[in-house]
N, C-alpha and C positions, 0 to 999 in steps of 0.2 A: 518577374516570376511567372507570369502567365505565358509570355512568350517564349522563356526558357523551357516552360513544360508542354511546349506545343499546345496549347488551349486557345481557343477561340471566345471570344467575349459570351457568346452563345453558352458554349460547353460550361464557362465558369459561372455564367448567371444561372444554368440548370443544377450546378455543384451547391451553390451558395444560397438561392434564394433570392438573389439581388438582381434587380433587372440589369440586362446588358446596357441599357442607356445609362444606368446610375453608375456601373461599373466603369463605363466609359469616362464618364465625368470625373469620376475618382481617380483615374489613370492619368488624365491631362491636367489634373490639379484644380478642377472647378468645383469640386466638393471635397469636404473631410469627411472620412467615413466615421460613423459611430462604432463605439466599443464593441457592439453586437456584429456590425459588417466587419470589422478587424478580425474578430473571434472567426466569423465563418470563413473569411479568406485565408486565415492562418490554416484551418482545418483542411479546407480545400488545397491546399499546396503542400499539406503536411509538414508544417513548420510550428513553433510556437509562436505564440503572438510576440514575444520579446524579440524572437528571430525575424519575424515579419517587419518589425519596426526598427529593427538594427540593434538592439539591446546587447543580446548574447548569443553564445554558441552553446548546443547542448553538452551537458557533463553527466556523471551520476547523481550530482546533487547539485542545488542552485540554491546560493545565499544573495538575499535582497538587503541590503543596509538601507534602511528607511529614509536616511537624511543624505544618501548619495546615490538612491535610485534615479535613472534618467528619466525626466517628467518630459511628457509630450502634449501638445495643446490640439485637443479634439474638439467637435462640437459640442460634445456634452459636458465640457471642462478640462482642465488639465488632468491628466492620468499617467500612472507609472505601472509597468507591468511587474508582477509580483512573483510570476512562476518562471520556469524555463528549461524544463526537462525535454522540450522537444515534442516531435510527433509521437513519442511512445507514451505521453501523458494524456491522461483524460480529462485535466483539469486546466483552465486558464483563470488567471486571477489578476485583477487590476485594482489600483488604489486611486479612487476618482474624487477630486474635489468638485463640489456643486457650490456655485455661488447664485444668489438671487432667488425670487422666488417664482421663476417661471416654469410651468412644465415643459420637459425637454420633449423632444420628438417620440412619438410612439413607433415602437419596433417589434418585430416577431422574429424568431429565429428558431430552428431546432435544438432540442437538448432541455438541460434544466438551467436554471440561476440561482444563486444564492446570495444574498445581499445582506450584509453586516454593517451597521453603522457605527463607526469610529467616535465620530464628533458630529454634535448637532441634531437636527430633526429633518427628517425628509419625508415625503409622500411617495409612495410607489402605487401606481395604478395599474392593477392586473386585470385583465377582463375590462368590466364596467365598474370594478370595485376600487375606491381608494382605501389604502392602508396608511396610516400615520406611523412611524418609526422613529424611536428616539435613541439617544446614544445606549449602546449595548444590544438593541434589537436586532432581530435577523427576521429576514424573509425567505422561503423556499419556494420555486414555483416551476411550471412548465412553461419553458421560454416561448413555446408554440403560440401561448396567449398574448394579446396584442397588449405591450407593456410600456410604462414610461416612469421616470423618477426624477424628482426635482427637491431642492431644499425648501424648507418650512421655516420663515423667520431668521434668516441669516445663512453663513456659509455652513457648510457641511462636508464632512469626509466620509466615504463609504469603501468596503472592499467589495467587490461583486467577483464571484466565482462562477464559472460557467464550465457545464461538462455537456458533450455532446450525446445524442440520444442512445440509450443501452445499445441498441442494434449496431452502432457502427464503432463503439469503444473499442480500441486496441486491447489484446488480453496482456495481462501483466504477469511475469514471473514473480511470483511471492516468496521464492526461495524456500529455506526451511522453515517448518511450521507444523502446526497440529495435522495429523494425517487421518 
């Protein structure tokens, strides 16, 4: 996609906040991108996360059947994209399976994140603070803060919803509504 759009690694690095060296390693298959990196790349290319990983094409609506959603292996654990409206959507959501009690790598990117614990218990480190979340708990934070997420005491499933900064969100047509 980078070449199709006539972008250099340096230009893509500027758009995503991911170093050109890391982008090069991702392109060559030497590194697997984190969920945050995939979301930043999808935004830079103007496609949905699902389109970036080859799951779907945009439509007016998008249904994900939980038991048949394509699962991809990532460095943070197996994940499935749960959204798919394409570049006109401000939201990207993934279902992420966390195994083990090890902290994942720390990331930072523009925008907001919302994490919902579907199953298990997780620890989210946002800035320097650890927040323990149990099934049914949610956490909303500025994704520009350094953050990481890991399971606490066994496997866990989370839904992560990411939105770009308000300044770069595409305007949505709301249709008929209150005047």
